[in-house]
C-alpha positions in Angstrom: 47.2 31.4 -10.9 47.2 27.6 -11.7 49.3 26.1 -14.4 47.8 23.8 -17.0 49.7 20.9 -15.6 48.1 21.2 -12.1 44.7 21.6 -13.6 45.0 18.4 -15.6 46.2 16.5 -12.5 43.3 17.9 -10.4 40.8 17.0 -13.1 42.2 13.5 -13.3 41.9 13.0 -9.5 38.4 14.4 -9.4 37.3 12.2 -12.3 38.9 9.2 -10.8 37.3 9.7 -7.4 33.9 10.3 -9.1 34.3 7.1 -11.2 35.3 5.1 -8.1 32.2 6.3 -6.1 29.7 5.9 -9.0 30.5 2.2 -9.7 29.4 0.9 -6.3 26.3 3.1 -6.5 25.3 1.5 -9.8 26.0 -2.0 -8.4 23.7 -1.4 -5.4 21.0 0.1 -7.7 21.3 -2.9 -10.1 20.8 -5.3 -7.1 17.6 -3.6 -6.1 16.3 -3.7 -9.7 17.2 -7.4 -9.9 15.4 -8.2 -6.7 12.3 -6.3 -7.9 12.3 -8.0 -11.4 13.2 -11.5 -10.1 11.7 -12.0 -6.7 13.1 -14.7 -4.4 11.4 -18.1 -4.9 12.3 -19.2 -1.3 9.4 -19.0 1.1 10.4 -18.8 4.7 8.1 -21.1 6.8 7.8 -21.5 10.5 6.2 -24.4 12.4 3.8 -23.2 15.1 1.7 -24.9 17.8 -1.8 -24.3 16.6 -4.0 -26.1 19.1 -4.3 -29.1 21.4 -5.6 -32.2 19.7 -8.4 -32.7 22.3 -9.6 -29.1 21.6 -10.5 -30.1 18.1 -13.1 -32.9 18.2 -13.4 -35.4 15.3 -15.8 -34.1 12.7 -15.5 -30.5 13.8 -13.5 -27.5 12.7 -12.0 -24.3 14.1 -11.1 -21.0 12.6 -7.7 -19.5 13.5 -7.4 -15.8 12.6 -4.1 -14.2 11.7 -1.6 -17.0 12.3 1.5 -15.1 11.1 -0.7 -13.3 8.7 -2.7 -16.3 7.5 -6.3 -17.1 8.3 -6.7 -20.8 8.7 -9.5 -23.4 9.1 -8.6 -26.7 10.7 -10.8 -29.8 10.5 -10.3 -33.1 12.3 -11.6 -35.9 10.0 -10.5 -38.9 12.1 -8.5 -39.6 15.2 -5.1 -38.8 13.7 -6.2 -36.9 10.5 -6.2 -33.1 10.8 -6.2 -30.9 7.7 -5.5 -27.2 7.7 -6.3 -24.8 4.8 -6.6 -21.1 4.2 -10.0 -19.9 5.2 -9.9 -17.4 2.4 -11.8 -18.4 -0.7 -9.6 -17.9 -3.9 -12.7 -16.6 -5.8 -13.5 -13.3 -4.0 -11.8 -13.6 -0.6 -14.8 -14.6 1.4 -14.4 -16.8 4.5 -14.7 -20.5 4.0 -16.2 -22.7 6.7 -16.6 -26.4 7.4 -20.0 -27.9 6.4 -20.2 -30.9 8.7 -23.5 -32.1 7.2 -22.0 -32.4 3.7 -18.4 -33.2 4.9 -16.8 -30.4 2.8 -15.9 -26.7 3.0 -18.4 -24.1 1.9 -17.9 -20.5 0.7 -21.2 -18.8 1.5 -20.7 -15.9 -1.1 -21.3 -17.9 -4.2 -21.8 -21.4 -2.8 -18.3 -22.6 -3.7 -17.5 -26.0 -2.3 -14.2 -27.7 -1.6 -13.6 -31.3 -0.7 -11.5 -32.5 2.3 -8.3 -32.1 0.1 -9.1 -28.5 -0.7 -10.1 -29.1 -4.3 -13.0 -27.3 -5.9 -16.1 -29.5 -6.2 -18.7 -26.9 -7.0 -19.2 -23.2 -7.7 -17.0 -20.5 -9.2 -13.7 -20.7 -7.3 -10.9 -20.8 -9.8 -8.4 -22.6 -7.6 -8.2 -25.0 -4.7 -7.8 -23.8 -1.1 -4.2 -23.3 0.0 -3.2 -26.3 2.1 -0.7 -26.1 5.0 1.6 -28.8 6.3 0.3 -30.4 9.5 2.3 -32.3 12.1 0.6 -34.1 15.0 2.2 -34.8 18.3 0.7 -36.8 21.1 -1.6 -33.9 22.2 -0.7 -31.1 19.9 -1.4 -29.9 16.3 1.5 -28.0 14.6 1.2 -26.1 11.3 3.9 -24.7 9.0 2.9 -21.2 7.8 4.8 -18.8 5.6 6.4 -15.9 7.5 5.4 -12.6 6.0 8.5 -10.4 5.5 8.3 -6.7 6.1 
């Protein structure tokens, strides 16, 4: 049979161990809640070799599907002027293509048009095309795309 004194000591030790183990659990849970409510504003980007410059003639475009999770359209406007945008229209997600005859981008779904800077010039798109940073080397076109985190 236990005495009241050993019961109090055992209860104290059990409660102390329980308290010590609960505090880190709450801290970990609070960190997950904080990350959910306040997402990180940093975007991780990676520069990738997209194509060779001679493979993209002046005045023409090419579609690049699933470049690190991004669908891109690249157009070469002049010798050293290459622009790269998302090929996904911000209106309904249709695929945007280069309209060489009108020198702009065209979304065939609702005839949305974007200029060579990606800004909306006609149609219902609510926002411009997402632009990507381009770097030209002697014979290569590099693009910086966000890395999708799992």
